[in-house]
C-alpha positions as CSV (number, residue, x, y, z in Angstrom):
1,X,26.4,-25.0,-22.0
2,X,26.6,-23.6,-18.9
3,X,24.0,-21.7,-17.1
4,X,24.3,-18.0,-17.0
5,X,22.9,-14.9,-16.1
6,X,23.3,-11.2,-17.3
7,X,21.6,-9.1,-15.1
8,X,18.4,-7.0,-16.4
9,X,17.6,-6.9,-19.9
10,X,19.0,-8.6,-23.2
11,X,22.9,-8.4,-23.4
12,X,22.3,-5.6,-25.9
13,X,20.1,-3.2,-23.6
14,X,21.6,-4.2,-20.2
15,X,19.7,-1.6,-17.4
16,X,21.6,-2.8,-14.4
17,X,23.8,0.5,-14.3
18,X,20.4,2.5,-14.7
19,X,18.8,0.4,-11.5
20,X,22.0,1.3,-9.6
21,X,21.8,4.8,-10.3
22,X,18.1,4.8,-9.0
23,X,19.0,2.9,-5.9
24,X,17.0,-0.3,-7.0
25,X,20.2,-2.9,-7.9
26,X,18.7,-5.5,-5.5
27,X,16.1,-6.5,-8.3
28,X,19.2,-7.3,-10.2
29,X,19.7,-10.3,-8.2
30,X,15.8,-11.3,-9.3
31,X,16.9,-10.8,-13.0
32,X,19.6,-13.2,-12.4
33,X,17.4,-15.7,-10.8
34,X,14.9,-15.3,-13.7
35,X,18.0,-15.6,-16.1
36,X,18.5,-18.9,-14.6
37,X,14.8,-20.2,-14.2
38,X,14.5,-19.7,-18.2
39,X,17.6,-22.0,-18.2
40,X,16.1,-24.5,-16.4
41,X,14.2,-27.7,-17.7
42,X,10.7,-28.3,-16.6
43,X,10.2,-24.7,-15.8
44,X,7.4,-22.9,-18.0
45,X,7.9,-19.1,-18.8
46,X,4.9,-18.4,-16.8
47,X,6.5,-19.7,-13.9
48,X,9.7,-17.8,-14.1
49,X,7.8,-14.8,-14.9
50,X,5.6,-14.9,-12.0
51,X,8.6,-15.8,-9.8
52,X,10.3,-12.9,-11.1
53,X,7.7,-10.5,-10.2
54,X,7.3,-11.8,-6.8
55,X,10.9,-11.6,-6.2
56,X,11.0,-8.0,-7.0
57,X,8.4,-7.4,-5.3
58,X,9.3,-8.9,-2.1
59,X,12.7,-7.0,-2.8
60,X,11.1,-3.8,-2.6
61,X,9.2,-4.4,0.3
62,X,12.6,-5.6,2.2
63,X,15.0,-2.5,1.0
64,X,13.2,0.4,-0.2
65,X,11.6,2.8,2.5
66,X,8.0,3.0,3.0
67,X,7.6,6.3,1.3
68,X,9.5,5.0,-1.9
69,X,8.0,1.3,-2.3
70,X,5.3,2.1,-4.5
71,X,7.5,3.9,-6.9
72,X,9.8,0.3,-6.8
73,X,7.0,-2.1,-6.8
74,X,5.5,0.1,-10.2
75,X,9.5,-0.4,-11.4
76,X,9.2,-4.3,-11.0
77,X,5.5,-4.4,-12.6
78,X,7.1,-2.8,-15.6
79,X,10.0,-5.1,-15.8
80,X,7.6,-8.0,-15.2
81,X,5.3,-7.0,-18.2
82,X,8.1,-6.5,-20.2
83,X,9.8,-10.3,-20.1
84,X,5.9,-11.2,-20.4
85,X,5.4,-9.6,-23.8
86,X,9.1,-9.9,-25.0
87,X,10.6,-12.5,-23.4
88,X,9.4,-15.5,-25.4
89,X,12.8,-15.9,-27.7
90,X,14.9,-15.6,-24.8
91,X,13.0,-18.4,-23.0
92,X,12.9,-20.6,-26.0
93,X,16.5,-19.9,-26.6
94,X,17.3,-21.0,-23.1
95,X,15.3,-24.1,-23.6
96,X,17.0,-24.9,-26.5
97,X,20.5,-24.4,-25.7
98,X,19.9,-27.1,-22.5
99,X,17.9,-29.5,-24.7
100,X,14.6,-29.1,-23.0
101,X,11.6,-29.8,-24.6
102,X,9.7,-26.9,-24.2
103,X,6.8,-27.0,-22.2
104,X,3.5,-26.2,-23.1
105,X,2.1,-22.9,-21.2
106,X,-1.0,-22.5,-18.9
107,X,-4.2,-23.5,-21.3
108,X,-6.6,-24.9,-18.6
109,X,-9.0,-22.0,-18.6
110,X,-10.0,-22.6,-14.6
111,X,-6.7,-22.4,-13.8
112,X,-5.7,-19.2,-15.5
113,X,-8.6,-17.8,-13.9
114,X,-7.5,-18.6,-10.8
115,X,-3.9,-17.7,-11.1
116,X,-5.7,-14.5,-12.6
117,X,-7.6,-13.7,-9.5
118,X,-5.0,-14.7,-6.9
119,X,-1.8,-13.5,-8.2
120,X,-2.4,-11.1,-11.3
121,X,-4.6,-8.8,-9.0
122,X,-2.6,-9.1,-5.9
123,X,0.8,-8.1,-7.7
124,X,0.0,-6.4,-10.9
125,X,-2.5,-4.0,-10.2
126,X,-2.7,-3.3,-6.0
127,X,-0.1,-1.5,-5.0
128,X,0.5,-0.9,-0.5
129,X,0.3,2.7,0.5
């Protein structure tokens, strides 16, 4: 199977034109990278999703004026939560299409706690003003 990216959202609910209309079309690159990550064996869904969030947060800081960066980062967090909660079937399908063996998601409590305290707090809840 050829690896493909389809922009932001599933094929039947693509939001690329919406992102273009609100001036956040630079996030589409992050969506495409996220799609490719789901296609990559040895990448967990968590790795792909958290890299997706970092990509969008960084893109907002790079491409949006300081006065609007907060709004862009809020949009990035919304997109992250959508794939975090609703992306499991897309991840499994992509992994199966590429004959990957599904990796176990992080189950080590201390690792999850470490990730939560460093990454989740930093990127999900703190807003730069």
